[in-house]
N, CA, C and O of each residue as an XYZ file, in Angstrom:
940
protein
N      32.990     10.938    -94.784
C      33.606     11.538    -95.979
C      32.693     12.632    -96.530
O      31.469     12.499    -96.523
N      33.298     13.697    -97.000
C      32.528     14.784    -97.595
C      32.363     14.549    -99.095
O      33.337     14.316    -99.811
N      31.112     14.615    -99.557
C      30.862     14.554   -100.992
C      31.208     15.884   -101.649
O      31.683     15.923   -102.783
N      30.961     16.989   -100.914
C      31.138     18.324   -101.478
C      31.718     19.245   -100.420
O      31.279     19.238    -99.270
N      32.704     20.036   -100.814
C      33.310     21.017    -99.908
C      33.333     22.375   -100.598
O      33.914     22.534   -101.671
N      32.694     23.344    -99.965
C      32.618     24.706   -100.484
C      33.469     25.593    -99.585
O      33.260     25.635    -98.372
N      34.428     26.301   -100.175
C      35.377     27.090    -99.397
C      35.409     28.528    -99.899
O      35.883     28.798   -101.002
N      34.901     29.448    -99.081
C      34.936     30.884    -99.379
C      34.374     31.200   -100.759
O      34.976     31.959   -101.519
N      33.235     30.627   -101.081
C      32.609     30.801   -102.398
C      32.055     32.219   -102.551
O      31.352     32.726   -101.676
N      32.382     32.832   -103.662
C      31.833     34.149   -103.996
C      31.261     34.119   -105.402
O      31.793     33.459   -106.295
N      30.162     34.847   -105.580
C      29.558     35.028   -106.906
C      29.180     36.489   -107.026
O      28.556     37.054   -106.128
N      29.560     37.102   -108.141
C      29.259     38.510   -108.369
C      28.571     38.695   -109.706
O      28.846     37.987   -110.674
N      27.660     39.676   -109.736
C      27.044     40.111   -110.983
C      27.425     41.573   -111.149
O      26.792     42.461   -110.577
N      28.465     41.813   -111.938
C      28.992     43.169   -112.032
C      29.524     43.603   -110.677
O      30.371     42.929   -110.091
N      29.030     44.726   -110.182
C      29.491     45.241   -108.892
C      28.706     44.665   -107.709
O      28.990     44.984   -106.555
N      27.737     43.831   -108.001
C      26.898     43.281   -106.939
C      27.425     41.922   -106.509
O      27.526     41.009   -107.329
N      27.757     41.780   -105.248
C      28.230     40.505   -104.703
C      27.027     39.730   -104.173
O      26.470     40.077   -103.132
N      26.625     38.670   -104.899
C      25.434     37.897   -104.538
C      25.734     36.831   -103.504
O      24.883     36.513   -102.673
N      26.941     36.273   -103.545
C      27.378     35.254   -102.575
C      28.707     35.736   -102.001
O      29.652     36.016   -102.739
N      28.764     35.828   -100.662
C      29.842     36.594   -100.023
C      30.799     35.715    -99.210
O      30.942     35.881    -97.999
N      31.448     34.780    -99.905
C      32.499     34.012    -99.239
C      31.994     32.935    -98.300
O      32.519     32.777    -97.198
N      30.978     32.191    -98.724
C      30.398     31.177    -97.839
C      31.190     29.866    -97.898
O      31.794     29.529    -98.917
N      31.170     29.143    -96.783
C      31.846     27.846    -96.685
C      30.924     26.849    -95.989
O      30.318     27.162    -94.965
N      30.823     25.645    -96.554
C      30.084     24.557    -95.917
C      30.470     23.258    -96.607
O      31.097     23.272    -97.667
N      30.098     22.146    -96.011
C      30.349     20.855    -96.636
C      29.076     20.033    -96.629
O      28.192     20.231    -95.795
N      28.997     19.106    -97.571
C      27.880     18.162    -97.659
C      28.467     16.767    -97.507
O      29.311     16.351    -98.302
N      28.025     16.054    -96.497
C      28.562     14.728    -96.214
C      27.955     13.675    -97.133
O      26.799     13.770    -97.543
N      28.752     12.689    -97.438
C      28.298     11.612    -98.308
C      27.067     10.929    -97.704
O      27.092     10.516    -96.544
N      26.004     10.811    -98.482
C      24.818     10.097    -98.056
C      23.773     10.925    -97.333
O      22.730     10.395    -96.950
N      24.022     12.207    -97.138
C      23.063     13.025    -96.396
C      22.247     13.916    -97.321
O      22.532     14.042    -98.512
N      21.222     14.532    -96.736
C      20.506     15.642    -97.371
C      20.888     16.899    -96.609
O      20.677     16.993    -95.400
N      21.445     17.854    -97.318
C      21.827     19.145    -96.750
C      20.963     20.192    -97.419
O      20.860     20.216    -98.646
N      20.340     21.060    -96.634
C      19.487     22.083    -97.226
C      19.994     23.488    -96.927
O      20.436     23.791    -95.819
N      19.919     24.325    -97.941
C      20.152     25.762    -97.812
C      18.796     26.442    -97.865
O      18.104     26.359    -98.880
N      18.408     27.110    -96.797
C      17.146     27.828    -96.793
C      17.423     29.333    -96.774
O      18.492     29.781    -96.361
N      16.451     30.080    -97.223
C      16.606     31.526    -97.234
C      15.542     32.160    -98.106
O      14.887     31.485    -98.901
N      15.377     33.449    -97.951
C      14.377     34.181    -98.720
C      14.791     34.299   -100.179
O      15.937     34.028   -100.537
N      13.862     34.698   -100.997
C      14.155     34.960   -102.403
C      15.232     36.041   -102.501
O      15.136     37.079   -101.846
N      16.258     35.793   -103.321
C      17.334     36.754   -103.481
C      18.468     36.599   -102.498
O      19.375     37.430   -102.466
N      18.434     35.538   -101.685
C      19.485     35.346   -100.676
C      20.794     34.837   -101.264
O      21.837     34.906   -100.613
N      20.746     34.323   -102.498
C      21.952     33.779   -103.121
C      21.942     32.265   -103.254
O      22.964     31.670   -103.598
N      20.809     31.636   -102.989
C      20.737     30.177   -103.000
C      20.967     29.603   -104.406
O      21.808     28.724   -104.597
N      20.209     30.110   -105.380
C      20.344     29.609   -106.747
C      21.719     29.915   -107.314
O      22.289     29.098   -108.038
N      22.255     31.078   -106.994
C      23.602     31.425   -107.462
C      24.630     30.449   -106.911
O      25.587     30.094   -107.600
N      24.437     30.016   -105.676
C      25.352     29.040   -105.083
C      25.322     27.730   -105.863
O      26.372     27.179   -106.193
N      24.127     27.229   -106.158
C      24.027     25.973   -106.909
C      24.613     26.116   -108.303
O      25.319     25.224   -108.773
N      24.332     27.214   -108.960
C      24.850     27.415   -110.320
C      26.370     27.530   -110.328
O      27.021     27.104   -111.282
N      26.935     28.101   -109.273
C      28.396     28.159   -109.173
C      28.977     26.764   -108.954
O      29.987     26.409   -109.561
N      28.346     25.979   -108.092
C      28.839     24.628   -107.821
C      28.870     23.794   -109.097
O      29.839     23.079   -109.353
N      27.804     23.887   -109.901
C      27.751     23.101   -111.134
C      28.492     23.771   -112.294
O      28.430     23.301   -113.429
N      29.186     24.861   -112.006
C      30.055     25.580   -112.944
C      29.286     26.237   -114.089
O      29.802     26.400   -115.195
N      28.042     26.608   -113.793
C      27.266     27.405   -114.739
C      27.518     28.895   -114.557
O      27.152     29.695   -115.418
N      28.142     29.275   -113.440
C      28.520     30.654   -113.163
C      29.995     30.716   -112.780
O      30.505     29.823   -112.103
N      30.664     31.751   -113.206
C      32.035     31.984   -112.735
C      31.975     32.370   -111.259
O      31.036     33.030   -110.815
N      32.972     31.956   -110.520
C      32.951     32.195   -109.075
C      34.366     32.283   -108.526
O      35.334     31.868   -109.163
N      34.450     32.832   -107.330
C      35.685     32.780   -106.570
C      35.572     31.709   -105.496
O      34.476     31.235   -105.198
N      36.701     31.332   -104.917
C      36.686     30.313   -103.884
C      36.735     28.909   -104.462
O      36.789     28.725   -105.678
N      36.716     27.922   -103.575
C      36.878     26.540   -103.997
C      35.584     25.746   -103.962
O      34.735     25.945   -103.093
N      35.449     24.831   -104.937
C      34.350     23.874   -104.972
C      34.972     22.507   -105.247
O      35.444     22.247   -106.354
N      34.970     21.645   -104.248
C      35.570     20.316   -104.402
C      34.490     19.243   -104.301
O      33.729     19.192   -103.334
N      34.441     18.392   -105.315
C      33.499     17.276   -105.357
C      34.291     15.984   -105.216
O      35.066     15.611   -106.097
N      34.083     15.313   -104.096
C      34.816     14.094   -103.764
C      36.327     14.304   -103.908
O      37.050     13.457   -104.434
N      36.770     15.462   -103.421
C      38.184     15.782   -103.382
C      38.732     16.439   -104.626
O      39.887     16.864   -104.633
N      37.938     16.537   -105.681
C      38.409     17.135   -106.931
C      37.878     18.552   -107.082
O      36.679     18.794   -106.944
N      38.771     19.477   -107.364
C      38.379     20.866   -107.576
C      37.633     20.987   -108.901
O      38.108     20.539   -109.945
N      36.444     21.606   -108.834
C      35.617     21.756   -110.033
C      35.817     23.080   -110.742
O      35.485     23.210   -111.920
N      36.347     24.045   -110.051
C      36.455     25.392   -110.635
C      37.196     25.346   -111.963
O      38.307     24.825   -112.056
N      36.557     25.902   -112.989
C      37.156     25.947   -114.317
C      36.762     24.798   -115.219
O      37.052     24.836   -116.415
N      36.095     23.755   -114.674
C      35.651     22.655   -115.518
C      34.418     23.054   -116.306
O      33.614     23.864   -115.845
N      34.268     22.486   -117.493
C      33.035     22.696   -118.263
C      31.885     21.993   -117.549
O      32.087     20.932   -116.958
N      30.681     22.566   -117.594
C      29.547     21.950   -116.892
C      29.304     20.498   -117.269
O      28.936     19.697   -116.409
N      29.503     20.134   -118.545
C      29.264     18.742   -118.935
C      30.269     17.793   -118.296
O      29.954     16.625   -118.064
N      31.472     18.278   -118.010
C      32.451     17.437   -117.319
C      32.063     17.252   -115.853
O      32.336     16.211   -115.257
N      31.429     18.264   -115.284
C      30.934     18.141   -113.909
C      29.852     17.062   -113.842
O      29.828     16.253   -112.915
N      28.962     17.060   -114.830
C      27.917     16.026   -114.896
C      28.551     14.643   -115.021
O      28.112     13.693   -114.373
N      29.572     14.536   -115.847
C      30.237     13.245   -116.057
C      30.884     12.716   -114.781
O      31.059     11.508   -114.626
N      31.240     13.623   -113.864
C      31.835     13.200   -112.599
C      30.797     12.660   -111.624
O      31.148     12.008   -110.641
N      29.504     12.930   -111.895
C      28.459     12.388   -111.033
C      27.677     13.426   -110.256
O      27.098     13.115   -109.215
N      27.653     14.657   -110.747
C      26.919     15.731   -110.088
C      25.851     16.249   -111.053
O      26.176     16.721   -112.142
N      24.583     16.165   -110.659
C      23.474     16.603   -111.522
C      22.718     17.738   -110.855
O      22.491     17.726   -109.645
N      22.333     18.719   -111.660
C      21.677     19.933   -111.180
C      20.266     20.001   -111.754
O      20.088     20.032   -112.972
N      19.265     20.022   -110.879
C      17.872     20.220   -111.301
C      17.531     21.668   -111.002
O      17.330     22.016   -109.838
N      17.460     22.533   -112.022
C      17.349     23.968   -111.775
C      15.951     24.388   -111.361
O      14.982     23.650   -111.543
N      15.864     25.581   -110.803
C      14.565     26.205   -110.558
C      13.827     26.335   -111.886
O      14.405     26.763   -112.885
N      12.557     25.969   -111.894
C      11.806     25.990   -113.141
C      11.915     24.710   -113.934
O      11.313     24.582   -115.000
N      12.692     23.745   -113.415
C      12.789     22.368   -113.907
C      13.658     22.187   -115.129
O      14.363     21.182   -115.220
N      13.643     23.127   -116.090
C      14.558     23.044   -117.224
C      14.285     21.903   -118.179
O      15.196     21.454   -118.874
N      13.040     21.418   -118.232
C      12.730     20.360   -119.182
C      12.538     20.951   -120.581
O      12.382     22.162   -120.739
N      12.552     20.080   -121.589
C      12.327     20.500   -122.971
C      10.878     20.170   -123.328
O      10.531     19.016   -123.577
N      10.035     21.218   -123.346
C       8.599     21.022   -123.476
C       8.160     20.420   -124.793
O       7.116     19.770   -124.853
N       8.944     20.623   -125.868
C       8.551     20.103   -127.173
C       8.997     18.666   -127.385
O       8.635     18.049   -128.386
N       9.785     18.120   -126.450
C      10.211     16.730   -126.523
C       9.323     15.867   -125.643
O       8.701     16.361   -124.702
N       9.265     14.585   -125.949
C       8.462     13.675   -125.142
C       9.156     13.386   -123.812
O      10.318     13.734   -123.604
N       8.412     12.744   -122.929
C       8.983     12.319   -121.649
C      10.197     11.425   -121.884
O      11.237     11.624   -121.257
N      10.081     10.443   -122.777
C      11.201      9.536   -123.053
C      12.399     10.288   -123.621
O      13.540     10.007   -123.253
N      12.152     11.222   -124.496
C      13.259     11.973   -125.093
C      13.968     12.811   -124.036
O      15.194     12.911   -124.050
N      13.215     13.410   -123.125
C      13.834     14.146   -122.024
C      14.681     13.227   -121.153
O      15.792     13.585   -120.763
N      14.161     12.051   -120.852
C      14.918     11.112   -120.023
C      16.191     10.656   -120.731
O      17.242     10.518   -120.103
N      16.093     10.423   -122.032
C      17.289     10.009   -122.779
C      18.381     11.082   -122.707
O      19.568     10.763   -122.652
N      17.972     12.347   -122.708
C      18.959     13.422   -122.606
C      19.722     13.340   -121.287
O      20.891     13.720   -121.217
N      19.056     12.841   -120.235
C      19.742     12.687   -118.957
C      20.854     11.667   -119.001
O      21.766     11.698   -118.174
N      20.784     10.753   -119.970
C      21.779      9.678   -120.069
C      22.746      9.889   -121.226
O      23.434      8.958   -121.643
N      22.798     11.115   -121.746
C      23.566     11.334   -122.978
C      25.054     11.074   -122.824
O      25.728     10.770   -123.808
N      25.586     11.186   -121.603
C      27.022     10.979   -121.411
C      27.373      9.510   -121.220
O      28.552      9.156   -121.192
N      26.375      8.659   -121.090
C      26.624      7.264   -120.725
C      26.843      6.390   -121.960
O      26.321      6.665   -123.040
N      27.630      5.331   -121.768
C      27.954      4.403   -122.861
C      27.614      2.966   -122.482
O      28.200      2.021   -123.010
N      26.653      2.804   -121.552
C      26.257      1.469   -121.094
C      24.770      1.248   -121.380
O      23.941      1.468   -120.496
N      24.415      0.821   -122.587
C      23.000      0.733   -122.960
C      22.184     -0.181   -122.059
O      21.009      0.094   -121.815
N      22.769     -1.249   -121.564
C      22.034     -2.141   -120.669
C      21.715     -1.420   -119.364
O      20.596     -1.510   -118.859
N      22.702     -0.701   -118.817
C      22.493      0.065   -117.594
C      21.482      1.177   -117.787
O      20.679      1.451   -116.895
N      21.512      1.822   -118.947
C      20.551      2.883   -119.238
C      19.140      2.314   -119.268
O      18.217      2.912   -118.716
N      18.967      1.163   -119.910
C      17.652      0.529   -119.953
C      17.165      0.184   -118.549
O      15.988      0.361   -118.235
N      18.070     -0.308   -117.708
C      17.705     -0.615   -116.320
C      17.257      0.644   -115.589
O      16.309      0.611   -114.805
N      17.944      1.756   -115.849
C      17.622      2.998   -115.139
C      16.316      3.617   -115.627
O      15.621      4.281   -114.858
N      15.972      3.402   -116.913
C      14.638      3.807   -117.349
C      13.581      3.122   -116.491
O      12.628      3.752   -116.033
N      13.766      1.833   -116.282
C      12.787      1.084   -115.501
C      12.750      1.572   -114.056
O      11.676      1.684   -113.465
N      13.921      1.862   -113.484
C      13.970      2.361   -112.107
C      13.227      3.694   -111.987
O      12.495      3.918   -111.023
N      13.421      4.574   -112.968
C      12.734      5.867   -112.949
C      11.228      5.661   -113.037
O      10.466      6.355   -112.363
N      10.795      4.719   -113.858
C       9.364      4.477   -114.009
C       8.757      3.827   -112.774
O       7.569      4.000   -112.502
N       9.561      3.084   -112.027
C       9.083      2.526   -110.767
C       8.901      3.647   -109.743
O       7.916      3.668   -109.006
N       9.859      4.577   -109.705
C       9.768      5.707   -108.777
C       8.626      6.640   -109.169
O       7.898      7.142   -108.313
N       8.481      6.864   -110.470
C       7.475      7.806   -110.979
C       6.554      7.086   -111.968
O       6.738      7.224   -113.178
N       5.571      6.324   -111.487
C       4.676      5.576   -112.400
C       3.965      6.467   -113.416
O       3.670      6.023   -114.525
N       3.687      7.713   -113.051
C       2.985      8.596   -113.987
C       3.827      8.914   -115.220
O       3.286      9.185   -116.292
N       5.143      8.881   -115.068
C       5.996      9.111   -116.242
C       5.907      7.938   -117.213
O       5.973      8.133   -118.426
N       5.758      6.733   -116.692
C       5.580      5.586   -117.583
C       4.289      5.759   -118.404
O       4.261      5.503   -119.608
N       3.229      6.198   -117.723
C       1.942      6.380   -118.390
C       2.026      7.460   -119.471
O       1.292      7.411   -120.458
N       2.919      8.433   -119.283
C       2.998      9.575   -120.193
C       4.296      9.582   -120.994
O       4.739     10.638   -121.446
N       4.893      8.444   -121.168
C       6.226      8.362   -121.768
C       6.286      8.960   -123.174
O       7.323      9.493   -123.570
N       5.187      8.879   -123.938
C       5.174      9.405   -125.307
C       4.506     10.767   -125.406
O       4.269     11.270   -126.504
N       4.205     11.359   -124.265
C       3.525     12.659   -124.233
C       4.553     13.785   -124.233
O       5.624     13.653   -123.642
N       4.224     14.897   -124.900
C       5.113     16.067   -124.890
C       5.257     16.588   -123.464
O       4.264     16.756   -122.755
N       6.486     16.840   -123.051
C       6.738     17.245   -121.668
C       6.036     18.547   -121.311
O       5.659     18.757   -120.158
N       5.861     19.415   -122.289
C       5.226     20.697   -122.026
C       3.755     20.596   -121.683
O       3.167     21.558   -121.188
N       3.150     19.443   -121.937
C       1.735     19.258   -121.625
C       1.530     18.595   -120.263
O       0.389     18.387   -119.852
N       2.601     18.261   -119.563
C       2.487     17.655   -118.237
C       2.084     18.700   -117.205
O       2.287     19.896   -117.413
N       1.519     18.250   -116.104
C       1.239     19.149   -114.984
C       2.549     19.583   -114.341
O       3.608     19.018   -114.615
N       2.461     20.609   -113.469
C       3.671     21.080   -112.795
C       4.336     19.984   -111.982
O       5.561     19.857   -111.996
N       3.545     19.194   -111.275
C       4.110     18.110   -110.486
C       4.769     17.056   -111.344
O       5.831     16.540   -110.995
N       4.140     16.727   -112.479
C       4.719     15.735   -113.387
C       6.002     16.257   -114.022
O       6.942     15.493   -114.245
N       6.045     17.550   -114.313
C       7.283     18.122   -114.854
C       8.415     18.051   -113.836
O       9.567     17.818   -114.202
N       8.089     18.253   -112.554
C       9.120     18.136   -111.527
C       9.597     16.692   -111.426
O      10.791     16.445   -111.254
N       8.676     15.742   -111.531
C       9.069     14.335   -111.533
C       9.994     14.036   -112.709
O      10.976     13.308   -112.567
N       9.673     14.601   -113.866
C      10.503     14.386   -115.052
C      11.892     14.979   -114.867
O      12.890     14.365   -115.242
N      11.953     16.165   -114.292
C      13.265     16.786   -114.053
C      14.111     15.931   -113.117
O      15.311     15.766   -113.336
N      13.492     15.391   -112.083
C      14.219     14.509   -111.165
C      14.624     13.214   -111.862
O      15.750     12.741   -111.705
N      13.696     12.644   -112.634
C      14.001     11.417   -113.346
C      15.140     11.595   -114.327
O      16.001     10.723   -114.451
N      15.152     12.728   -115.028
C      16.236     12.990   -115.981
C      17.586     13.075   -115.266
O      18.593     12.577   -115.770
N      17.601     13.707   -114.089
C      18.838     13.781   -113.322
C      19.289     12.392   -112.882
O      20.482     12.092   -112.913
N      18.354     11.549   -112.475
C      18.711     10.200   -112.047
C      19.267      9.369   -113.209
O      20.072      8.464   -112.989
N      18.849      9.668   -114.428
C      19.343      8.916   -115.589
C      20.835      9.111   -115.812
O      21.465      8.314   -116.507
N      21.405     10.153   -115.236
C      22.852     10.360   -115.359
C      23.636      9.519   -114.358
O      24.867      9.493   -114.389
N      22.916      8.829   -113.467
C      23.511      8.060   -112.370
C      24.365      8.958   -111.474
O      25.439      8.565   -111.020
N      23.872     10.150   -111.236
C      24.581     11.079   -110.365
C      24.620     10.544   -108.938
O      23.670      9.917   -108.470
N      25.724     10.799   -108.261
C      25.821     10.450   -106.843
C      25.493     11.644   -105.955
O      25.313     11.494   -104.746
N      25.414     12.850   -106.567
C      25.033     14.065   -105.843
C      24.044     14.845   -106.697
O      24.327     15.172   -107.849
N      22.880     15.142   -106.121
C      21.875     15.953   -106.790
C      21.839     17.337   -106.166
O      21.794     17.474   -104.944
N      21.859     18.362   -107.010
C      21.610     19.741   -106.593
C      20.184     20.083   -107.004
O      19.872     20.099   -108.195
N      19.322     20.354   -106.042
C      17.904     20.593   -106.320
C      17.531     22.011   -105.942
O      17.699     22.420   -104.793
N      17.023     22.764   -106.910
C      16.700     24.167   -106.704
C      15.181     24.348   -106.661
O      14.516     24.290   -107.695
N      14.644     24.563   -105.477
C      13.229     24.859   -105.261
C      12.292     23.809   -105.876
O      11.436     24.160   -106.688
N      12.436     22.535   -105.509
C      11.566     21.514   -106.113
C      10.095     21.670   -105.762
O       9.242     21.107   -106.448
N       9.772     22.425   -104.704
C       8.365     22.583   -104.320
C       7.694     23.773   -104.995
O       6.488     23.964   -104.843
N       8.448     24.570   -105.734
C       7.911     25.821   -106.265
C       6.726     25.582   -107.190
O       6.813     24.793   -108.132
N       5.621     26.266   -106.918
C       4.460     26.221   -107.787
C       3.602     24.984   -107.664
O       2.662     24.807   -108.439
N       3.906     24.114   -106.697
C       3.159     22.871   -106.563
C       2.143     22.954   -105.433
O       2.365     23.637   -104.433
N       1.025     22.252   -105.602
C       0.035     22.143   -104.543
C       0.621     21.358   -103.375
O       1.489     20.508   -103.576
N       0.154     21.634   -102.149
C       0.723     20.958   -100.964
C       0.766     19.437   -101.076
O       1.746     18.825   -100.650
N      -0.260     18.816   -101.633
C      -0.259     17.365   -101.766
C       0.879     16.894   -102.655
O       1.544     15.906   -102.344
N       1.109     17.604   -103.771
C       2.190     17.238   -104.681
C       3.551     17.489   -104.051
O       4.493     16.729   -104.276
N       3.659     18.551   -103.265
C       4.922     18.807   -102.552
C       5.241     17.621   -101.654
O       6.382     17.160   -101.613
N       4.241     17.125   -100.936
C       4.453     15.965   -100.085
C       4.907     14.755   -100.872
O       5.788     14.020   -100.425
N       4.316     14.534   -102.047
C       4.709     13.398   -102.888
C       6.155     13.539   -103.345
O       6.926     12.580   -103.290
N       6.519     14.734   -103.796
C       7.891     14.954   -104.276
C       8.889     14.732   -103.146
O       9.938     14.122   -103.355
N       8.573     15.217   -101.964
C       9.509     15.072   -100.854
C       9.599     13.633   -100.361
O      10.653     13.212    -99.884
N       8.517     12.876   -100.467
C       8.595     11.443   -100.160
C       9.554     10.746   -101.122
O      10.319      9.869   -100.721
N       9.507     11.140   -102.390
C      10.410     10.570   -103.384
C      11.857     10.965   -103.093
O      12.766     10.143   -103.214
N      12.068     12.220   -102.711
C      13.433     12.659   -102.393
C      14.008     11.842   -101.242
O      15.189     11.496   -101.252
N      13.184     11.537   -100.261
C      13.647     10.718    -99.142
C      14.066      9.333    -99.640
O      15.099      8.810    -99.222
N      13.271      8.743   -100.526
C      13.597      7.417   -101.059
C      14.861      7.457   -101.911
O      15.686      6.546   -101.850
N      15.009      8.517   -102.704
C      16.220      8.657   -103.519
C      17.452      8.737   -102.618
O      18.469      8.099   -102.889
N      17.353      9.514   -101.557
C      18.466      9.621   -100.612
C      18.749      8.284    -99.941
O      19.909      7.905    -99.773
N      17.702      7.572    -99.560
C      17.888      6.272    -98.908
C      18.521      5.251    -99.841
O      19.094      4.263    -99.382
N      18.421      5.480   -101.155
C      19.054      4.575   -102.120
C      20.544      4.864   -102.279
O      21.239      4.145   -102.995
N      21.039      5.910   -101.617
C      22.470      6.193   -101.634
C      22.879      7.477   -102.325
O      24.072      7.757   -102.448
N      21.908      8.267   -102.780
C      22.211      9.519   -103.482
C      22.260     10.670   -102.483
O      21.324     10.863   -101.707
N      23.336     11.424   -102.500
C      23.485     12.609   -101.658
C      22.734     13.769   -102.297
O      22.711     13.901   -103.520
N      22.118     14.612   -101.466
C      21.290     15.703   -101.992
C      21.665     17.025   -101.329
O      21.749     17.116   -100.104
N      21.888     18.042   -102.153
C      21.988     19.428   -101.692
C      20.733     20.132   -102.177
O      20.526     20.303   -103.379
N      19.899     20.539   -101.228
C      18.564     21.050   -101.505
C      18.486     22.529   -101.178
O      18.857     22.949   -100.082
N      18.007     23.313   -102.121
C      17.750     24.731   -101.911
C      16.241     24.928   -101.861
O      15.526     24.459   -102.746
N      15.747     25.621   -100.829
C      14.309     25.773   -100.661
C      13.949     27.085    -99.970
O      14.678     27.567    -99.103
N      12.794     27.661   -100.377
C      12.162     28.713    -99.595
C      11.196     28.124    -98.579
O      10.923     28.732    -97.545
N      10.675     26.922    -98.884
C       9.758     26.238    -97.969
C      10.579     25.616    -96.843
O      10.888     24.424    -96.863
N      10.924     26.450    -95.861
C      11.859     26.025    -94.818
C      11.308     24.881    -93.983
O      12.064     24.000    -93.574
N      10.034     24.876    -93.726
C       9.448     23.871    -92.848
C       9.648     22.465    -93.399
O      10.151     21.588    -92.697
N       9.259     22.246    -94.639
C       9.378     20.907    -95.200
C      10.833     20.536    -95.462
O      11.213     19.377    -95.298
N      11.654     21.512    -95.870
C      13.061     21.225    -96.136
C      13.795     20.813    -94.861
O      14.568     19.854    -94.870
N      13.556     21.529    -93.775
C      14.245     21.221    -92.518
C      13.780     19.897    -91.927
O      14.539     19.237    -91.219
N      12.557     19.506    -92.207
C      12.065     18.225    -91.705
C      12.604     17.052    -92.514
O      12.635     15.922    -92.026
N      13.028     17.314    -93.744
C      13.596     16.271    -94.591
C      15.100     16.124    -94.396
O      15.618     15.007    -94.374
N      15.798     17.240    -94.254
C      17.264     17.246    -94.297
C      17.888     16.772    -92.992
O      17.262     16.783    -91.933
N      19.148     16.354    -93.109
C      19.947     16.000    -91.933
C      20.616     17.237    -91.334
O      20.631     17.419    -90.117
N      21.168     18.086    -92.207
C      21.814     19.314    -91.745
C      21.355     20.465    -92.626
O      20.828     20.264    -93.721
N      21.568     21.679    -92.122
C      21.038     22.847    -92.823
C      21.890     24.072    -92.565
O      22.647     24.139    -91.596
N      21.746     25.047    -93.464
C      22.344     26.369    -93.275
C      21.343     27.414    -93.741
O      20.596     27.194    -94.694
N      21.337     28.536    -93.068
C      20.474     29.664    -93.433
C      21.324     30.676    -94.197
O      22.357     31.137    -93.711
N      20.868     31.011    -95.403
C      21.576     31.962    -96.253
C      20.774     33.254    -96.309
O      19.606     33.254    -96.699
N      21.406     34.348    -95.918
C      20.749     35.652    -95.925
C      21.659     36.665    -96.603
O      22.801     36.869    -96.191
N      21.141     37.291    -97.640
C      21.877     38.293    -98.434
C      23.315     37.862    -98.713
O      24.260     38.633    -98.543
N      23.455     36.602    -99.147
C      24.746     36.110    -99.600
C      25.665     35.567    -98.526
O      26.786     35.165    -98.837
N      25.233     35.539    -97.269
C      26.075     35.052    -96.176
C      25.334     33.985    -95.368
O      24.114     34.053    -95.219
N      26.059     33.015    -94.857
C      25.475     32.012    -93.978
C      25.426     32.585    -92.567
O      26.450     32.961    -91.996
N      24.215     32.643    -92.019
C      24.035     33.236    -90.694
C      23.787     32.206    -89.611
O      23.854     32.528    -88.425
N      23.500     30.973    -89.998
C      23.242     29.909    -89.029
C      23.424     28.579    -89.735
O      23.026     28.435    -90.891
N      24.023     27.596    -89.057
C      24.196     26.261    -89.638
C      24.224     25.238    -88.519
O      24.619     25.543    -87.394
N      23.801     24.024    -88.835
C      23.829     22.958    -87.841
C      22.901     21.829    -88.224
O      22.436     21.756    -89.361
N      22.627     20.939    -87.269
C      21.662     19.881    -87.509
C      20.301     20.505    -87.817
O      19.938     21.534    -87.247
N      19.555     19.875    -88.722
C      18.286     20.466    -89.150
C      17.315     20.653    -87.988
O      16.593     21.648    -87.935
N      17.298     19.700    -87.061
C      16.378     19.819    -85.922
C      16.696     21.052    -85.088
O      15.792     21.735    -84.606
N      17.993     21.336    -84.919
C      18.389     22.514    -84.142
C      18.044     23.801    -84.883
O      17.592     24.773    -84.276
N      18.260     23.802    -86.207
C      17.922     24.987    -86.992
C      16.407     25.205    -86.971
O      15.943     26.340    -86.865
N      15.642     24.121    -87.072
C      14.181     24.223    -87.043
C      13.677     24.782    -85.719
O      12.673     25.492    -85.675
N      14.384     24.454    -84.641
C      13.957     24.897    -83.313
C      14.435     26.298    -82.967
O      14.008     26.864    -81.961
N      15.317     26.868    -83.787
C      15.867     28.182    -83.493
C      14.767     29.246    -83.549
O      14.066     29.340    -84.556
N      14.598     30.046    -82.495
C      13.508     31.041    -82.466
C      13.553     32.029    -83.627
O      12.513     32.417    -84.159
N      14.741     32.429    -84.013
C      14.871     33.405    -85.107
C      14.417     32.798    -86.426
O      13.743     33.453    -87.221
N      14.791     31.532    -86.656
C      14.366     30.836    -87.868
C      12.858     30.658    -87.872
O      12.200     30.863    -88.892
N      12.316     30.273    -86.724
C      10.868     30.060    -86.632
C      10.102     31.346    -86.906
O       9.057     31.329    -87.556
N      10.622     32.449    -86.411
C       9.932     33.721    -86.635
C      10.053     34.192    -88.078
O       9.087     34.681    -88.664
N      11.261     34.040    -88.651
C      11.520     34.588    -89.984
C      10.971     33.718    -91.110
O      10.528     34.231    -92.137
N      11.002     32.383    -90.912
C      10.685     31.495    -92.038
C       9.469     30.609    -91.800
O       8.909     30.070    -92.754
N       9.052     30.448    -90.555
C       7.948     29.543    -90.253
C       6.734     30.269    -89.718
O       5.693     29.651    -89.494
N       6.847     31.563    -89.511
C       5.731     32.336    -88.999
C       5.305     31.962    -87.604
O       4.136     32.093    -87.241
N       6.290     31.480    -86.799
C       5.980     31.028    -85.430
C       6.628     31.943    -84.413
O       6.484     31.728    -83.210
């Protein structure tokens, strides 16, 4: 079953077409990655899917067309977007940020359980629960952004450049967590410039170049493609 189906998606900024009619699907339970250089249209694609940008073409989440829905209704359906730059509220505490992730929920017992689950996944957030989010390290802020998304009980996560600005060791930690989140049953659509680590994590992948998909398939095949290796892996 497909969790997400993208059909001829277009995004324009004035006369500039940033996304040029791309189509792909994300299967339930998998990690699908979109790789590409800066400016390829990756972030615009995610923002269109979560209905933060007007777009052409179809976006179906578990069979339901999302086009025209308010972003908060998309979240209520079970789709959470962790944007580039994390989007946390620096003047609020870690706990307050996490509570915002659960704002649509009406099950206080379940919310309390999910706080504990987030703290098990990210022990450092438990230690810093009363600390202002803006004083956290870059890696801790990324953990908080992921934790906040999990508090919505999303079944599909859209992740925009989770490795950006992080030291290699922290990137490894974040990606280990993403693997565990996926193994718990959460589907992930991952956008990354770090093609090497993204392709090693994902099940399937597509290469986005200047708004068009130029290659797609199993991640191992995309990783082995000579053109991909030369352009994105320096091999």
